[in-house]
N, C-alpha and C positions, 0 to 999 in steps of 0.2 A: 362493173368497171367498163368504161366505154373503150372502144377499140382504138388505138393509137395509131394515127396514120404514118405511113412511110414518108421519108422526107430526105431531101439533099442535105448533107452535113456542111455547115460552115467551117472550112477546114483549109490549111496551107495548101498553096498551089503545087501541082504535083512536080517532081523533077523529071528530067529528061528520061524517057523509057530506055530501058536497053534490052532489045529484043522484042517480039511481038507482044501486044497488050493482052491480058489474061485477067478475067474477072472471077473472083471467089467470094462466096458467101462464108463469113468468118464470125464466130462467136468470140467477144472481147472478154479477156479474164482479168486484166489489170492495166496499169499505167506504168511505163518504164521512165527512167530518168530523164528522157529528153520530150516527156509529154506525149508519147506515141501509145496507142493501145496495143496490147500484147495478145496474140491469139496462137493457137496451134493448128497446124493443117497438114495432115499426112505426116506427121512425127517431126515436123520441123516448125521452128518459131517464126512467126510472122509478126513483124513491127508496122502498125496501120496508123498512119497519119490521120487526124481527125475522128478517131474513134475514142468511146469512152467504155470503162468497165460495164458489164452487164448488157452490153448492145450487140445485136446481131447485124452485120453490116455487108454490104456488097463492095468489095474492094478491087481495085486495080492494081496489078502488080508492077512495082516501080523497077525493082532490081532483085535479082536471084542471087544468093550466095550458097556456100557449101553447108553452112551451119544455121542461117537464117535467111528470110526473105525480107523485102520492104514493099509496103503497099500504100494505096491511098484511097481513102473512104470516098466512094461514088455516090452511095445511097445508104441511109440508115433505114433498115427493115424494122428492128425493133429498138426503139429509143429508150435510154437511160433517163430515169426522172431526174438526174443531176445534169442533164444537158440543158444549155439556155442559148439565146441568141447573143453572140458576141456584141459587146457594147459599142466596140470602135470599128467603124466602117472600113478600116484598113487592115483588120485582123485577117490574115492569110496572106498578105503581101508583105506587110512590115515585119520584120525579124524580131521586134522588141517582146513580143508575147507569143506564146504558144499554147496556153490553156484557158483563153477567155471562153471558149465553148463549155466549159465544166464549171459548176457553181462552187463557191469558195470552199465549202466542207469538203468536196471531192478532191480539189487541189492540194488542201493541207492534209487529208488523210494519207494521199500519195506520198507527200513529202515526208511526213513521220514514217511511213512504211520504207521509203528509201533509206532513211537514216537507220532505223532498226536493222534493215537488211544488210546495210554497209558495215555496221558494228559486229553483225554476226558473222559475215562472210569473209570480211578483210581482216577485222581485229579479233576474231573469235572471243567476243565478250558481249554481254547482254546487261543493259541497265536494270538496277534492282527496282526502280520506280521510272515510269514515263511521266514526264512533266505535261501539264495540260498545255494543249496547242495555244499559241498566241495569233489570233486573227487580225485584229486591227483594221484601219480603213483601207479599202480594196481600190480605190480610184483617187486620183490627183495626189498621189503620195510621193512622187518621185521628185525630190528636192535637188539631185543631181543629175546630169545627162550630158552626153556628148552626142551632138547630133552631125552627120556628115552633111557636106554641101557639094553639090555637083554644079558648077557653072556651065551652061550649055551655049553654044553659039546663038547669038541673036538671030531671029526673033523669039527663040524657044524658051528663053528666060533661066530660070535656076530651079534647083530641087534642094530642100533643106529638110532633114529627118533622119530616121535611124536607117539601117541597111535593109534590104530586102531580105526575107528568109532564105538562108543559105546562099547568100550572093553577096558580093561588095559593092553592088550598085546601091545607091540612095533611094529609098522608096517615095514614089510620088504621092505625098501625104499632106493633108491640110490641118490635122489636130492628132492629139494624142491624149487618150484618156487618163494615162498615168501620171501625166505632167499636171501641176497646178493650172486651173483654167486660165488664169492670168499668162501663164507661161505657153500653154497650148495655143491659145489664140494669137500668139506671136509669130507663129510657123508662116502664115501666109504673107504677113508684113515683111518677115525676114526674106522670104522668096523675092518679093517686090523690091527690096533693097539690094539684094545680091545681083538681081538681074541688071540694075543700073550701074554696078560698080566696075571700074576699070580692072579691078583684080579678082572679077568672079571666078576666072579659072585658075587663080591661085590662092584660093581661100578654101581649104580642105574640110574644116569643121568649125562648129560653134558650140563651146561649152558652157553648160547652164549651172550657176550656183545659187540657190535660193536661201537666203537668210530669214530672220524674224523682221529686219527692217528694211532690207534691200535685195534687189534681184541683179545678179551679175550675168553679163554675156561674154564670155572670152572669145574673141575672134582670132584665128590662127591664119596670120598673113604671111606668106612664104616671100613676098615681095614689099619693098617700102610703100607705104600708104600715099597715094597721090593726093594733092590739095583737092581735087573735085571729090574722090573718095571719102577724105577727112570730113569735109562738109556734109556730104550725105550720111556719114555714121553719126556725127553730132547731131544732126537733125531727127535721125531715127531714135537716138536715146532720149532727146528732149521730148519728143512726141510719145514714146511709149513708156516712159518714166523708168528707164533702166539704166544701169551703170556699164559702160562698155570698158573692156580691157583689150589691149592687143597682145599677142604672143607670137614673135617672129620666128622664134627658135623652141627650145626645150621648155618645160613648165617654168623653170626658174627665170625665164625671160618675161613671163607675163607681167604686165604692168598697166595701171590705170590709164584709159585714154580720155573719156569724157563721160560726166562731168569730173574734174579732177578732185572735188572735194565731196565725199558722200558719207553716210553713216557704214561703219565696218559691218562684214558679214560676221553673224553669230547666231548661235542658237541656245535655248536653254533647257535646263533639266530641273523644273520647277520643285520636284520632290525634295531636291538637295540645295536649292537656293544658289544654283550655279548658272553662271552664263559663259559660253565657250566661244571665243573668238577664232575664225580661220580665213584662210586666202582661198580664192576661188579654185586654185589648182591643187590644194590640199586634199589629202583622203579624208572624207567624212562619211558617215552612213548616209545613204541616199533617202531614207525614210525616217524623217524625224520622229514621227509618232511612235513608231515600232522601236526606235533607239532609246526613246524614254523608257519604254517598257522593259526592254532588254537590260539597260542599265539597272533598273530596280531589281530585276530579277537576280542579276550578277551578285549586286552587293548584299542583298539578303542571303543568297546561297552562301557567299563567302564570310559573311557574318563578321565584319571588321571590328575589333574592340580595342578602346585606348590601351597604349602599351604594346601593341603588336607591330611588328614589321611585315609589310607587305610589299611585294613585287608586282608591278604591273608590266608584263612583257609585251611587246610590240605595242607600247601604249599611244603611239601617235601624238595628238594634240593634247591628250589628257582626258579622253572622254570617260575612261573607267576611274583613272587616277585620281581626279578631284573628287567625285561621290565618295570614294572609299576613304579619302583622307578627311572628309567632312564629318565622318564620325568618330575621329580622334586617333586613327592608326596613324602610323608613320608609313608612308608609302614612297617607293622609289620607282618611277617609270624608266623604263629602258626602250630605246627604240633605235634603229640604225639610220635614220635620216635626221641629219644635223637641223635641217630647217624646222622639223616638226618638233624637235627637243626645244628649240629657241621659243616656237609658239607655245609649247606645253608650259615652259617656265613663265611666259607673259600672262597666260591663263591663271596659273597659280598665285602669282601676285594679284592680278585684278580681282580674285576671289578671295582674298586674304588667306590663302592656304599654302604660302611658300615656306612656312616653317615646318609643315608636315609634308609637302609633297615635293620632292626634289626629282630631278632628271637627269639622265645620263645617256651619252651616245655609245651604242656597242653594237657590233655586228652578232645578231643573234643565230645566224645561220651558221657562225664559226665559234663554235663552244665545245669545250670538253671539261672533264671533272676538274682539272686544274683551275681553268679560268672561273669556273662557278664558285671554287672553294675560295678565291679571292674575294668574294662578296661576303659580307657577314651574313649569318643565318636568316633566312626569311620564314616566318610562321606559315605564311600562306602566299600561293601565286595566283594572279589572273593572266592567262595567256590568250591573246587574241591575234593570231597569226595570219598571214595571207593563205591564199588557197594551196601554197604548198606545204602549209603546216608546219611542225615544230618537232620534227623527228630526232634530229641531233641535241636539241635543247632537253627534250624528256629523258633520251638516253643518258645524259650526263648528269642528272638530278643526284645529288647526295643520298646517302642512307638516312641521315640525319633529319633533313628537312626538304620540303615543308610538309606539314601534315594534311593540308587541303589544298585543292586546285580547282578552279573554276575554268572551263576552257570554252571560249567562244570560237565557233568556226563558221566559215563560208564555204566549207567543201566537205561533205560526209565521208568521202574515201580518205582523205588525209587524217580527219579527226578519227576515223575508225582505225587507221594504221597506229596513230600516237596512243589511242586508247589501248590498244594490244600490248604495246611497249610498256605503258604505265601499269597495266593490270598484270601482265605475265612476268616483267622483269624488274619493276620498281617498287612492288608490293602495295599498289592502290587497289581499291575497290571502286567499280563505276556506280556510284549511288544513285544518280539519276541523269536522264538526258531528254531533250525534247526541242521541238522545232518552233522558230517564229516566223511569221509572214513579213520578211523585210521587203521581199519582191513579189506582190501578187500577180498572177498570170503568167509567170515566168516558172522554169524548172529549178531556179536558185534556190538552194536550200540553206537558210541560216540556223544554226543550232547552238545549244548551250549544254555543258555537260559538267557534272560535279564529281570529283574523285576526292576519295579519302584514304589515308594511310591506315592499315589495321594497327600496326605496332605503336603508332603514335596517337590513336584516339583516347587513350585515358587520362 
């Protein structure tokens, strides 16, 4: 084996030092949930930015704490075979990614380990089966994004992009490898557009929504748009082939600006023959390819049958409801946002599923046994909550139903908490759990878990 040369690590910029600089040689044991390497030095844990498991690095101390220290990799002495050159030239400055210096298998192994650790440490549970990791495409996957805009005094121009790592400043960037190439290439033209606008200092963000037939940019405008700005925005939309919306206040105020007539935003779930329409400010999964796989896995795990009643809780615009109904089950989607319920009903009609998929608006964070008892019994549940999880909901489940739950989670700690409730107080077993790569190169963990009730399995 040839000797591997030492090298400097492509890693995030160091934070401001507190106290004198200190260099230490550290052996990295694992990755923690913010993507930093974990080492131990003189009995204390050290979190090391830019380091990977199996490496020996020279690290500069950033902060010292009572129970752990924080450090920054200065030089890689012994390099991991999983280390690679980051594809994006802005890695380390832009806060959108944290693990581009690790190959995809290392990233996903860490996410699986974070999920397992959360289940054991927080929920005191362990999955009977670990599901195969879903990797997916790792570049150009991001079909939704919110980019910051910083208009600078002339002649300095403007910045358009994601925030800098651990900062509210907009990064000086010209591309993003996570965005589809046609969207990434718009960053420089957008900077040029904003530079010439009267409202460049009153335009805090541009939201991107990519559909199968059209790309939408939602411009947040704090002031009314001048006629000169309106002409510039229309010319940009025509030249770049995008649909521009304006959003003067909250998301509900977003409306088409130019052109006024375009194909609507939508995405497909081909396996189920379903097309789902959405508005650019609606919540949808950012990764359409992984979403298709996630929906397929959820439907197969829940195994809907004709004659069964299934509830899709936190149903949004029908992403899981409609595929579940396509197999013949009766599905009730429940969601707290009325505008999403309207969209879900429209999608059910458009896909010929309105007779089997109905939707109700209800606050699923304010539930108890009495409120749940008012619903007719459901054989199975799909739960897809926000990061805060569904603790009150799972606590309130009756003893008689459901017999099976598929839980889709975007936060391992709240999934683990809710899994502990289901297993230790509601009579369920955690049959299976695993991770899917919804956000490559980040520490975001998307996971799915299957629960079954022992007493109702016969």
